[in-house]
N, C-alpha and C positions, 0 to 999 in steps of 0.2 A: 691854711686860713680857715677858721670856723665861720661858716655862714649860717649857723643855727640861730635860734631865737631865745633870748633871756630877758626877762622883765626886771631882774635885780637879784641880789643875794639877801636872804632874810637872816638876821641875827636875833637871838633871844637872850635876855638877861633876867636873872631872878629879881622879882619885885620891881621890874622896869617895863615900860611899854615896848612893844616891838618897834624896831628901827629898820627902815628900808634904805639900804645903801644903793643908789642908782649906779649903773654901769654906763659905759659909753653907748651911744645910740646903736640900736640893731633894727633891722627891717623885720617887722612882725610877719608871722605866717598869715597869708591872706588868700581867701577863696576867689578873689577877683583879679589876681595878677594876670598880665597878658601872656598867653601861651599860644603855641602853634597847634591848630586844631586838625590840619590835614596837610599831607605832603604828597606831591605827585612828581614823578620824574620819568623821562623817556630815554631811549638809547642813543639819542643825539645831543644830550646835555641840556635839555630844557627842564628846569626844576622850578616848581611852584609851591609856595608855602602860604597857607591861609592862617591868619591870626585872629584871636578872639576880640581884640579891641584895637582902636585906631592907633597907628604908630606915628612917630615923628619922622617924616621922610628924610630929614637932614642926617639922621643917625643910621640910615640904611646905606652903607657904603662898602667899598671893596675891602676896607680895613677890617670889617666885622666878619667877612666871609672868606673861606678858602675852598677851592675845588682841587681835590687831591687826585694825582695819578700815580701809578706804580713807578718807583725809582729803579735804580740799577739792580736791586735785589728782586725785582718782579713782584713785590708785595705792596699792599695798601696798608696804611695805618702804622708805618714804620718811619724812623727818623729821616730816611732818604727820599721820602715821597716828593714827587715833582708837583708843581702847581700849574694848573690850566688857566688860561686867560678867560675872562668872562665879563659880561655886562649885567648889572643888577638894576631893577626898577621896582617901584612900589606903586600900586594902584589903590588909592584911598577908598574908592567907591566899593570895592570888593575885599578890601583888607588883604591884598595879595602881594607877596614878594615874588618877583619873577627873576630867575637867574638863567641867563643864556650863556652857556659855556662852550668853548671850542673843543668839542669831544668828537672823535671819530666814531662812527656807528659800531656798537659792540664793545667799545673800549670800557674797561672797568674803571670806575671812579668813585670817589667819596666826597662828602660835603661836611665841612666843619664851620659852625657859626658860633661866634662869641656873643652870648646873650647879654653880657654886661655892657656891650657897646651899642646895643639897639634899645631905644627907649620908646615908650608909648607917649601919648600926648599929655599924660599926667607926670611925665618924668621918670616913670618906673622902668627898671630893666626888664628885658624879656626873660621869662622863666623858661629855660631852654632845654633841660635834659631830656634825652630821647627815652620814651617809654614803650616803644613798639608801634608798628604800623596801625593806623586807625585809632590811636590813643593820644590824648592831649599830652604835650610835652610838659616838663617841669616837675619840681619836687616841693612846690609851695614856698620857695625862697627865690628872691630875685637873682637874675644872672645865671651862670652856668654855661656849659658847652653843649651845643647840639651837634652830634656827629652821627652820620648815618651813611649807608652804602647801598645805592640802588643795585638791584640784581634781577636777573631773569627769573620769572616765576614758573610754577608748574604749568600754567596756561600761557599760551602765546597770545597776548592781547595787543591790539593796535588801536590807537585813538585817532579818529578823524575829527579834527577841529574845524567846524563849519561856521558860517555866518550866523546860524541859528542855534548853535550849541554843539556839544561833543557827542560823537557816536563811538562807543567802545565795541570792538569786534574781536571775537575769539577766532584765531586761525586754525584750520585743520591741517596741522603740519605733518601728521602721520598719514592721513588719508590722501592728501594731494600735495606731496612734497615738491613736485616740479612747479606747480602753480604758485605755491607760497613762496618758494625761492625767487621766482620771477617777480612777484609782487614786492618782495623785500628789496630786490635789486633797484627797482624804481624808487621805492620809499626811502632807502638809505642814501640815495643820491639826491634826495629832496626834489625829485621830479614831480611828486604829487603836491608839493607845497605851492601855494598861490595858483591853484587851478580852479576850475569851475565844474559844477554839475550842468552838463549841456543838454540833457534830455530828461524830460518828465513825461512819460508815456502812459496812456490809459487804453484799456480795451474798448472795443466798439460800443459796448453798453455803458461806458463811463467808469468801469471798475479800475481802480489804480493798478498799474502794471509794474513798471520799473522806474527808478531814477538812475541815471548813468553818468559816470565821470571818468577821470583819468586820461582824458584825451586832449584838453586844451588849457593853456595857461590864462591867468586872469590879467593879461597885459593889454595894451591898447589895441593890439592886432589879434588877440586870442590865438597866439602862436601854438601850433600843435606840439604836444609833448614828444620829445625825441624817443623813438622806439627801438627796442632790441629785437633780435630775430624772433619769429613766432615760436610758440612752445607746443609741446604735445598735449593733446586733450586728455583730461583725467575725469571723465564723467563717473557717476555712481551715487552721489549724494543728491537728494531731491531738492528742487528749486522751490522751497517752502518760504512762507512769509518771514522776512527778517534775515534771510541768507544773502550772502554776497557771492557773485559769480562773475566769470570772465566773459566779456563781449568778444565777438569774432565776426569774420566775414561770412556772408551767406554762401552755403555750398562748400565750405572748407572747414572741417572740424578742428584742424590743427593750425588755426590762424590767429589765436589770441596773442596780443602784445601787451599794451599798457592799460586798455580800457576795461572797466568793471561796472557792475550794476548791482543795486540792492533790489531784491524781490519784495514788492509791496504787498503781495498776496500769495496764495498758493498757486504757483505757476508750473507745478510738476507735470500736469497732463500735457502741457505744451512744450516746455523747455527741457524736460528730462530726456526726450527722444529726438527733438528737432536738431538737424545739423550735427548728428552724432552725440547729442546731449551737451548741455552747457555745464561747464565745470563749476560746481559750488565749492568754495575753498574756505568759507568761514561763516559765522553767524553773529548777528547783533546780540550783545551779551545781556542787556538788562532792559527794564521797562522804560527808564528815562531815555536810553539811547533809541529805543523804538519810537518814542514820542518825538524825538528830533527828526528821525527818518520820516515819520508821517508828516511833520510840519513842513519839511522840504517838499514832500509830495503834494502838499496842499497849495503850493505856490502856483499862480496862474502862468500860462505860457504864451509866448509870442512866436510867430513864424519869422525867424531871422535868417532864413535860408539865403537872403541876398548878401549876408555877411559870410556865411559858411553853409554849405549844403546840409551839414549835420545839425544845424540849429533850427530845424522846422518845429521843434517842440521845446524851445528854450525857456526854462523857468526864470522868472524875474521877481524881484522883491515888491515892486509896485508897478502893476501893468498900466495904470493910468498915466503915470509919469512917462513911461516909454511910448505909449500910443500917442501922447500929446505932442511929441517932438515932430517938428517939420523942418527938414526932411527926417524920415525915420532913422533912428540910430539907437544902438545899445552900447552902453559902457560897462566896463568890468564891475563898477560899483552897483550896477543894476542887478547883477547875477547872483546866483547861489554859490558863493565862493567857498573854497576849502583852503584854509590858511596853513595847515600843517597836518601831515600824516606820519606817525612815528610809533614805535613799539613802546608800550608802557611797561615800567619796571616795578617790582616790589621794593619795599624799603626795609632794610635790615640793619641791625646794630653791628653785624659782623661782615667783613669783606667776603666776597664770593670768588670761588675758583682761584685761590691764592697761588697755588703752585701746581703746575702740570705734573701728573704722576706717571706719565708714559715711560720715562726713562729712570724712574726711581728704583732704588735697591732696598729691599725689605729684609730685615733679619728678624727671625722669630725664635723665641726661647723654646727649648725642647718640650716644656709642659704647655706651651701655647699661651701663657699668661702675660707675656711681654713682647712687644715688637719695637724695633728701631727702623725708621725709614730715613734714607738719605736721598735728597732730591737733587736733580740737575737744574739749576736756575737758568742755565742757558739753553736747555732743551737738547743738549748734546749727550749721547750715551756716556755713562761714567766709566765703562770698562770693567776690568777685574777689580772688585773691591779690596781684595787682599793686598793690592798695591798701595793703598792709602789709608785703610781703616781696619781695625779689629774690634769686635764686639764680644764682651764676656758677660754672660748672663749668670746672675746669682739665683737665690731662692725667690720664689714668688715673682714679683715684678721688679726686682732689683737688677740693674744693669751696670 
């Protein structure tokens, strides 16, 4: 079906005026069609799409969206793709479509959206074709299919979604592999979701020191996060402003479990050597994230040690509201909550890591100009290839 634009067919006759023969209606190319301006996705199936104009919420349904998983062939984007379950919502205030899919951490997945089924408030279809990460969707014509595949990027980036905004952190996977793996274990189990920043500490002269989290849930009892066994200390990277490091017990360098902290200033003189050195395993990635970190550090604190001994420097959103309560009480809604921590993925038009090559058999022509690769879709070694295949190479790249 041609979705192009035609205003009509022009016929000319000798000694006669031009006659314009109208065709059936077409949607004209328009610079103000609704498009997707930004896509974000994480490794646990949270996908967010921001659009340029207000959408009709009634058109944002499960019928317009598909979350694809590899089928029996182990590939994405093929006819046997499986479908994941999901919930979709639309936030009019921010023009955001949120898709929460049932995805295991690290599971490859794809997203397919039928733009013809989603309408803006003027009744126009979403201009949907994918043009690359960070580029508006569309080809200037209503409708189309938006298909993309989230994938791990060159940088390992984690997003902390807090009550005041998002903090993006680059993980030092090569320098501190034990610590990053430990952090990911908690993160991928969602242990850091719905938790709080329970400590906002300053030095004696009032200089901001650290904000600390990863230890307590934002439920009615501030339940401690379940912890795994302590890990081996990996010091060596300085505790500079904007880095994230593991908290641990005093006098025990190898006692870190779930709790972490952001360095609000240059704490290298103190923390690089104290208690065997505190392991820095990542850094805040950009200025906007640093601004959110600083905003959290500007929250005033209350001494809530009557609730938990670790809460003697507990940051709260409105200190007057808390102090005016009689008897004294702090609720989860008062605190600096962390809603979700997950690995951020890049967005690509092509599926990632389609087939494992570990057990593949590769045939190469004598002149090196052609290769044939046979993959094991099950991961089981294929054995002697002469039992089931023969490859004949011709000239050049002919096979």
